[in-house]
Steps between C-alpha positions, in 0.01 A plus 500: 500500500519832676702782341468697825760271653760713322443772758565257783824377344625848421458608858769248594707566196626840613567393856758238396686652210750715694848376583565542873816503699484331839361749752420443865149582613509866600363631827261791479747760624389820329184617329513659156492882517512788255868555585582156359349543154776690323772264626305195386436654157869585471592141590265363233670716236852408618425127475280491187645378171345769279510831688768735629284779641141596570344655192165667414415180309541291816282743692228488232510120510476504881188718488334273244579196714374677815166572332477145364575341837222697666245463220598210277141455373453872424198491726575789734702781339350744253721615214528839674618323818785334314607835355484658846708220652765550230518868593518426872771237465705695246850527647427281803761242402777755549327706768491202735866580563365789706258266681191664352246222462184708526431467123487120534234526770311766299489272195385212715220708654351541151480121485333478842246764396412311182473176695244669721310613188493143363394362839207742514401425140510125562278542805249715311486278191472170684178594677182295532402575139825375347483195275776347291498619141615199298520704179797699626838455330826625646874467450705387797825591325604851614728528197188531285357783711584859587442671831147652491490872425190580705323372809211392274740286292648356819156409633401335172815287496470424870138387461615237250776388732258475795273279290800278438597489869149415620461238227815321618343455844165391358647232273668364815153438647489817710150657511478836321419692819803356678722545193421873489582537869833320454604720210416818693680364807810438288506864386449624856773273633749603231428868552546460875835327444642770272354782708725381783799435274826580682781706349720190512251301288474793257877535465518127431264549202700804387833312505348201325371737231845657465661156463236387248584808294852360456389158377228242579708293743651760732303575815525598863439240771360601834616267774183290476534474122863396536400218732240383248762509225746296705231245580434452128871447436574263790186284491464516876288690748456487874131532579175302518500350150196661341438701185291807583297746295292810572131503416228742609717627784575150634825306493401166346685167517537385140723192531682305771859397430547125566719451805445855626372589845152590371454169318641298790257660744202355313297802611533737206330463163509693171254793498533553877513871586765630740343783702759550778864412572687473832858417596568207734257322731362808671585792268237763430290425193522765226197541273618460138170559318557769235874484569738498203598140416872580525451624856303186591774277357759697698316409822458132407852443369772443757802295616487123526378376838298809595123489543225693325130499589235545231133584542309328219160557344367202302184499289270205567180377336313691768671814628868524590739344748760703689797337675870544580805301389844506664780408258874455544687658211730267311718505193308424184658384178320636199545176307275600212783720371767228520625285212318170447517204261242264351575197285284436195510176302435497125539235232706509183375197314524221753765673709410695813682830549517708817493882493595699811284813526680750725299805605684804638259781602775745607878538532498515879800541725517513879837645594478382859726205603356177360230700321325349198576601144365411159832361374553270799143372480539438127825307557314264732214461252739427212666228706155345536446542125818304431419240762162432340669489158289766332548529125440876474437811713236770457607806700189710564554873567174605333366654823838615633536877532867490598699539820865479599760579232759274665250216495434555129872455431520185713183349354612553140834342588332178611452412133848564355860474624642847575477840335335836466130531570425871509665841492376794701557856386594774746381856537659735250767252384445388142681176426584437865255216551564262788507132390337246731598139434424151626820353648366160608635244247236240586216461249190405695302406188638449149204326335217636285355820645196717432439838666135605531445877505227762461469878514484458877858367499715798595838617620700204637283261296601687186868480590484122535277441195693750286846373593412131454348595165816691405713193580246289308473286811118484515191545286290794619124453458177670610371852436638722225761653730573571865412817693796708387652620828872545444591722794661429836385647832688546824329528836691705757398653833479875546647602832583813696786400727389173657131576451314334214216671311428250222664362188543589134450253217689658213569392142881492497570320174383306197584140436597317182484127436813318382415564135523876567126557482309719741165353595366851561166549316575211262515217750603150389324365190377141505636246253152348500198718575150390595189692610503660844254728679804706603601578142338841495620856450389579854783291645864592454773741603449716193148591624627644832552871562859623452648157428864510389580448128672172390871476418742246355865414568757261351438129560693352794420130473756275674654199325543338843123454526500219244576136587575293189597167658424301810202443725383864501558567131249708307494673166311809384138463391490468122278694263383169357375392842315829560332480159377146556379577853320810371315312224383226736392750763299705247297195405420413861413858593269536198304193617500592869160608634640703790735700278206573270303628800789732591505645148121541497500676835777737392304590187187554707677727747665695220159569344374634833758777467531515878139613539292328767125462465316476831265245341796270431574477872174313542567257213531134596845489337624793713361342816673175411834679450464675836409176676804328347725784619360482853528122507863516394581709808374224730653197329707258705868452418420174319222665298729788402764252388245312289386821326862599439587168337192525278594842361525477119833686487651265758371196311636629169840576654513137618400385149788700351743348752385151397550596135856606586569159654356332190719714274814422698428127484452497124742293286712802399615546862821381655437222753477649849515858374274772638503707182473459122806450281660816370 
């Protein structure tokens, strides 16, 4: 098992947990200039739930975030640099009203200078004499380090980091000589990129830092970032159907989306390098080596039916092969993020029981006509569940970072009649929360239900899990609690007249589940907890900078949610049921080898105290973990499904669902009832 997978999951977590209103794709009408900054800052403050005006505290937070965004690893800035930047940027938040952005560029130039210093040091250290020092220990957690006070301290820390960087290439079977060249090339390439950084790119970082100073989930979207956000929310993209990454200055094909233009062509393979891009049959080819990945994607992405020509470099057993591919862009459905169902058979004595395992990776919503949504897809799946006469449902949101607020309300309402789901607070209006309710009287599933969660479950996932727990409609199982994101974001374009500059994602409210509880910081506690690699203090809203404090309001549960008689009748989960399920689960978990491995690994990682030993990188166990991680990226859809179904938390959630069925069929139950006697 590889604990490093947490980082991969978290990278998707924050891209899905905002609640978006339907926005059209915006044309690139205007570039971001210094004159725009004050107006955008003012708009953030006007819309934000917690602030009424720009304060010195907000400015101090912005400066800290600006420094962190440029040097998150504390590799470049000296302590004196940080102090100098704070002096330079002092007052800039209010001075931008006068369109004076010189201090922002001055602060950034300090970063560029230090990048040049680190580039030169890397080049001098990684000379012919350099050999990996396996005795070196270093902490990769910047929270445990301070910015170096002297150049000598910076060099000492950087030398350790360079050992780590070179070692990562070497353990991937790259010869030492080549590994050193690659590391140096990376520094040179990065320096070159930031040396040419435009004012527009710099102002984008500045505004993002300002927004992050308000709370962890507010940020500024450039037009490209807005398109990426909308793609994640709508599950569709017009392009070639390939996942791309940037490595050593090359744009690399990582995966081909089944049914996409790239896969259909039969000419592209994972690990192919894209070295040039042209538009149409005869368009000029643009060299994209050393080009920022976002700019490469911008050239490849385009409307359905148009053509794009790619120049490909492919490594062969002997040398390389260079060729061109002409692709017709098409609409690709990102099906991996859509709801799915699997049916699992288990036995209770001699009787066979069927559990429907429904996996929902995000609360997606495409606001275009006939666009897909999580609630509509789930309705279809639940019809299939009924048709196949499943005895129980496991609703898996353990890897779901959130999504559309409206979808959260609709999804929760699939499992009870009608009634309140969530209330959203408004800026500056205590007690004026807006109730959002399910108004569809149809109950799509009234039988036994288990909700599988983890600390990755956030935002919309917490609304659904928390509200169904409040109504005692389902048993919540999994990690100790969910992520703890109880705030609502609104995405709105920023325009001057009819010209669009970008968009603001702003925290405009907090939400409360039907029991009156805010999920902020606290999250939703599980009725039944079992070991998870995600149950760690490093994951959760409360660990994020400037996260909002939790609140509580009066319960607003609706009596109309309950159905006491008829086909869709259900009764609240009883304490007796939870206790019996908990005791049976504890026994299974204690005897489960995979859960024991999770606990052992967590203990081992805790003892390491976040310190990495270079020697450990060359251990057989570390190599095995890395190989498993790399293999998982290249698994087929069927192989991924198999690994998912074998997960111990998924298996235990199914076990608990079977226990629920057994409990409901015990002699003390009414015949045909879906719940225990009161």
